[in-house]
N, C-alpha and C positions, 0 to 999 in steps of 0.2 A: 504494500500500500504506500503510494507516494504521498498523498494528502487526503485528509478526511474531514468531515464536519460541514460539508456544503449540501444544502437542500436543493435538489433538482438542478445540478450543474448541467450546462448545455453546450458551451463552447470554450475553447481556450486558445491563447496565442502566446507564443514564447517571446521573451525579451532577449536582448543580445547576451546577457549574462547567464541565461539558462533558467531564470525564473519565468513564471507564466502568469498571465491574467486569465481568470476563470469567471465566466458569467454564471449567475444564479438566476434562473429563468423567472421564478415566481416572486422574488423579492426586489429585483432590479439592482442588486448589489454586484459589483465586480470585486473579486478577491485577488490578492497577490499571493501566489504560492511559490515559495523559494525552494531551492534544490534540497534543503534539509527537511522539507515537509512542513515548514512553518506556514500557516495560513492566516492572512490578515485582510480585513475588509478595507476598501478604499472609500473614503467619504466623498460623496458627489451629490449635486443638486438634481434629484430625480423627481421633482414635484409633478411633472406631467407624465410620469411613467404609469403604465397600466398593464397588469397581467390579466388576461382573459382567455378562456378556452385553451387552445394550443399555443397561444402567444404570450409574450412577456419580454424579458431581456434575452435575446437570442444570440446572434452572431457577434463575433469580435475579431478585429484585425489590428496588428501593430504596424505602424508606419515603417517603411523600409529605412527611413532616416531617423528612427526613434532615438538613437544615441545622441543626436544633436537637437531634435525638436520635441521629444517626449510625447509624441502624439499617438493616440490609439482611437479606434472607431468602433461604435456599437450599432447594432440594428435592433430596434425595440418597438413595442406597441405603445401608443400614447393615449392620453385621455381625450384627445381630439378625434378618436376613433379612426386612426390611421397607423401605418407602420412607418418608422422614420430611421434614417441613418444619421448618427450624431458623431461629431469629432470632439475629442477630449484631449486635454494636456495633463499629464501626470506629474505631480510633485511627490516623488517617492520618499523624500525625507519627511514630509508632513503627512504622507499617506492620504493625500487628497487629489481629486481630479476636477479641473475647471472645464465647464462646457464652453467650447469655442464657437461651434456653428452647427446648425441642422443642415446637413448637406442635401438630403432628399426627404421630402414629406409627401403625403398624398398616396402612398402605397396602400391599396385597399385593405381593410381589416375586418369589417362586419363583426361577427361574434368572436373572432379570434381564431376560428378554424382556418387552416391552410395559411398560416402567417409566414411560412418559408423562412427567409431572413438569415442567410449565410453570407459572409464577407470574405474576400481574398484579394490580395494585390496580384496583378498580372503584368504582362509585358508593358514596357514604357511607363511603368509607375502608376497606371490607372487603377482605381479601386473598382472591383467588380462586386455586384450585389445580386444575389439569387432570391427571388420573391415567390410567394405563393399566390394562388388565384383568389383567395378569400372565399372560396366556394361561390363565386359569381360566374355564371355560365358564359357570359360574353367577354369576360376579362382576358383570357389567354390569347384570343385571336384579334383583340382590339389594340391597335397601336396608339390609342388615346389613353389606355390604362397602363399603369405600372405593375399590375398584378399578373402573375404567371409569366414572368420575364427574367432574363438575365440582363442586368444593366451594367454599363461601363461609364464611369464618371471620373472627373478630376477630384482628387482628394483635397484640393485647395478651395475650389469653388462649388463643387457639386454639379457642375454643368457637364453635359455630354460633349466629348471632343468632336471636332469636325470629321474625323475619320470614322465615326460611328455610322453604321449602314443606313440609318433613318434620320440623320442629322438634317434639321431645318431650322431656320431662324424664326419660324412661325409657331413652333411648339416645343417648349422646353422638355416636356415629358417624352415626346416621341424621340427627341434627340438623345436621350439617355439610353434608349433600348438597343441592345446588341443582338438578342434572339428572343423569340416569342413562342407561344403555343405550349407553355409548361403548366403543370398541375400544382405541385407543391414541392419546390426545390428546397432540400435541407442539407445537401452536400455540395461543396464547391471547392475546387482546388486546381492550381496550376501544376502541370506535370513538370518535374525538375528538368532543367537543361533544354526545355522546349518553350514554344509560345502557345502551347495547347492549354485550354481551360476545360476542365471536366466537371460534370455535375452528377449528383445522386438525387433521384426523384421518386416520390411516392406515387404509386398507381392506385386505382380504385380497388376493385375486387381481384384484379390481376395486373401483372406487369409493372412492378417497380422497375426503374430504368437507371442505367448509367449512360450518359451522353457526352460526346465530344462536341463542344460548342463551336459553331461556325457563324460568321458574321451574316446577319440578316436571315438566318435559317428559321424555319417553322418546325417545331417539334411535335405538332399534330394533335394537341389536346383541344377538343372543341365540344364541350358538354352542353349543347343546346338542343332543343328549347329547354328553358328552365335551368336546372343543374342536373343533367342526365348522366349518371355515372355508369351507365350500361354501354356507352360508346367506347370504341377502341382507345387505348391510351395514346397510340400514335395512329391517327386516321390518315392512311395513305390516299384515301379518296379525295382529300383536299387538294391533292395534286401540287404542281408548282415546286416550291422549295422545301417540301416536307422531308425531314431527315429521320432515318431509322435509328433506333437506339443501338449502342454498341453491346449492351447486355440487357436482358429482360429476365425478371424472376419467374415469369409465368404465374401459375396459381398453386398455392396461396402466395401472397406477397409477404415480404419480410420487414416492411416499414424501414427502408434504408434511410439513414440519417447522415451524420457527418462522415466525410471521406478524407483520407490523407494518404500521402505517398510514403512508402517504406524506403529508406535510404541508408546505405552504408554496407560495407563488406561484411560486417559482423552478422548481418541478416542472411548472408549466404544466398540460397535460392530464392529468397523473398525480396532481395534487393531490386528496387525498381518497380515492384508490384503495387497495387492499390488496395488499401484497407478501407472497409466500410463498417460502421456500427449499425446494428439493427435494433429497432425499438421493440419489436414483437417478442423476441426471445432473448434480448440483452446479449447478443452475440457479436463477435467480431469476425467478419468475412474477409478473406484475402482473394483478390481477383488477379489471375495471371493473364498476360497478354500474348497473343500470337504474334508472328512476325509482321 
């Protein structure tokens, strides 16, 4: 056991010295866990935080320049009934964090179901955000909604870069979108030594997925009319730019959540493989890659 005493831990991000920031989903508290197992809460202004349904304080990411700027980022549900990405500055000596900026708001929330909300830094220093569809049937296929999407934004401004596939000066939301047609993304990670971003995604009654994210691609979730969970997880009948999953669970699903890449020669045959945590059976799955 590395650290204990956290209620409903959800995500963690390592600092340069090997300590980690760990989110506590239901309380809105970020804890600092040091290499010796010491666990300490970080005081922060979370007056607009809300835990509801499956949502709360979810994803966390540490800035690539943390050693000089002290910044980290959270994805969390708010009292304004949306999901938000917030930038913080850590004062480790005082064990406090100052809220600097809400980078993204308006990610749909409804009851808290399908809040998604995983963060990762990718190529060129952009912050990537994996969102859930909030169980709103029209959200995944709509480029006006931030639900059921992978977003790519500037960690300074929260804006989408001009290189994003749907960038337009007429819609800030549309400009943030990198891919769409997702159901409930809870895994997000860049494959080491590549520009590839991968996701882990919850299916309905069948087909949890692992996806390789491509610019402008549609991953095929279209649960309409209403919120119809009997449609295919990846509906190839949509045509056009629909992308097949790289892995599907079939039935039953495993409730794939966080994903991470296994690195280092000490892992031997697992070096370079993908690990995924499952919510249904509290298991860790390791996925091998073909050529």
